[in-house]
C-alpha positions as a Markdown table, in Angstrom:
| # | Residue | x | y | z |
|---|---|---|---|---|
| 1 | Met | -69.1 | 45.7 | 27.2 |
| 2 | Ser | -67.8 | 44.6 | 30.6 |
| 3 | Ser | -67.0 | 41.1 | 31.6 |
| 4 | Ser | -66.7 | 40.0 | 35.2 |
| 5 | Ala | -64.4 | 37.1 | 35.9 |
| 6 | Arg | -65.9 | 34.3 | 38.0 |
| 7 | Arg | -63.8 | 33.3 | 41.0 |
| 8 | Leu | -63.2 | 29.6 | 40.9 |
| 9 | His | -61.3 | 28.7 | 44.0 |
| 10 | Tyr | -62.0 | 29.6 | 47.6 |
| 11 | Ala | -60.3 | 28.9 | 50.9 |
| 12 | Tyr | -62.4 | 26.8 | 53.3 |
| 13 | Ala | -62.6 | 29.7 | 55.8 |
| 14 | Glu | -64.0 | 31.9 | 53.0 |
| 15 | Tyr | -66.6 | 29.2 | 52.2 |
| 16 | Leu | -67.7 | 29.1 | 55.9 |
| 17 | Ser | -68.0 | 32.9 | 56.0 |
| 18 | Leu | -70.1 | 33.0 | 52.8 |
| 19 | Glu | -72.2 | 30.1 | 54.0 |
| 20 | Asp | -73.0 | 31.9 | 57.3 |
| 21 | Glu | -74.4 | 34.9 | 55.2 |
| 22 | Ser | -76.3 | 32.9 | 52.6 |
| 23 | Ser | -80.0 | 32.0 | 52.7 |
| 24 | Ile | -79.3 | 28.9 | 50.6 |
| 25 | Arg | -77.0 | 25.9 | 51.3 |
| 26 | His | -73.9 | 25.1 | 49.3 |
| 27 | Glu | -71.3 | 22.4 | 49.1 |
| 28 | Tyr | -67.6 | 23.0 | 49.2 |
| 29 | Leu | -65.4 | 20.6 | 47.2 |
| 30 | Asp | -61.7 | 21.2 | 46.3 |
| 31 | Gly | -61.9 | 25.0 | 46.5 |
| 32 | Glu | -65.1 | 25.3 | 44.5 |
| 33 | Ile | -68.6 | 26.2 | 45.9 |
| 34 | Tyr | -71.7 | 24.6 | 44.5 |
| 35 | Ala | -75.4 | 25.5 | 45.3 |
| 36 | Met | -77.2 | 22.5 | 46.7 |
| 37 | Ala | -80.7 | 21.4 | 45.7 |
| 38 | Gly | -83.4 | 21.7 | 48.3 |
| 39 | Gly | -84.7 | 18.6 | 50.1 |
| 40 | Thr | -88.2 | 17.2 | 50.2 |
| 41 | Pro | -90.3 | 15.9 | 53.0 |
| 42 | Asp | -89.9 | 12.4 | 51.7 |
| 43 | His | -86.1 | 12.7 | 51.7 |
| 44 | Ala | -86.1 | 14.1 | 55.2 |
| 45 | Ala | -88.2 | 11.2 | 56.4 |
| 46 | Leu | -86.0 | 8.7 | 54.7 |
| 47 | Ala | -82.8 | 10.3 | 56.2 |
| 48 | Ala | -84.4 | 10.2 | 59.7 |
| 49 | Ala | -85.4 | 6.6 | 59.3 |
| 50 | Ser | -81.9 | 5.7 | 58.2 |
| 51 | Val | -80.2 | 7.5 | 61.1 |
| 52 | Ala | -82.6 | 5.8 | 63.5 |
| 53 | Cys | -81.9 | 2.4 | 62.1 |
| 54 | Ser | -78.1 | 3.0 | 62.3 |
| 55 | Ala | -78.4 | 4.2 | 65.8 |
| 56 | Arg | -80.4 | 1.1 | 66.8 |
| 57 | Arg | -77.8 | -1.2 | 65.2 |
| 58 | Cys | -75.1 | 0.6 | 67.1 |
| 59 | His | -77.0 | 0.2 | 70.4 |
| 60 | Glu | -77.6 | -3.5 | 69.7 |
| 61 | Gly | -73.9 | -4.1 | 69.3 |
| 62 | Ala | -73.5 | -4.1 | 65.6 |
| 63 | Ala | -70.4 | -2.7 | 63.9 |
| 64 | Pro | -70.0 | 1.0 | 65.0 |
| 65 | Ser | -70.9 | 3.7 | 62.5 |
| 66 | Ala | -71.3 | 7.4 | 62.7 |
| 67 | Pro | -74.7 | 8.3 | 61.2 |
| 68 | Ile | -74.6 | 11.8 | 59.9 |
| 69 | Ser | -77.3 | 13.5 | 58.0 |
| 70 | Gly | -76.3 | 14.6 | 54.6 |
| 71 | Ser | -78.3 | 17.8 | 55.1 |
| 72 | Ala | -76.0 | 18.9 | 57.9 |
| 73 | Ser | -74.0 | 22.0 | 57.1 |
| 74 | Pro | -70.4 | 22.3 | 58.4 |
| 75 | Arg | -70.4 | 24.9 | 61.2 |
| 76 | Arg | -67.7 | 26.2 | 63.3 |
| 77 | Ala | -67.7 | 25.0 | 66.9 |
């Protein structure tokens, strides 16, 4: 009987490398990598409406904010 130890902590650079090669998206938190659930069309529509509303408020002179989609994956520049 063989047992393979699961690696629990990754460096951020390792996460980015693994994410580039993966067909599914993951979240990185305190050295651990978690698979993320897939989005739905309704969620995407709600996120787009939220970003549009935030952008409109910024344009109208409301308090500045930085609307960022939660579905955005971190990528190297």
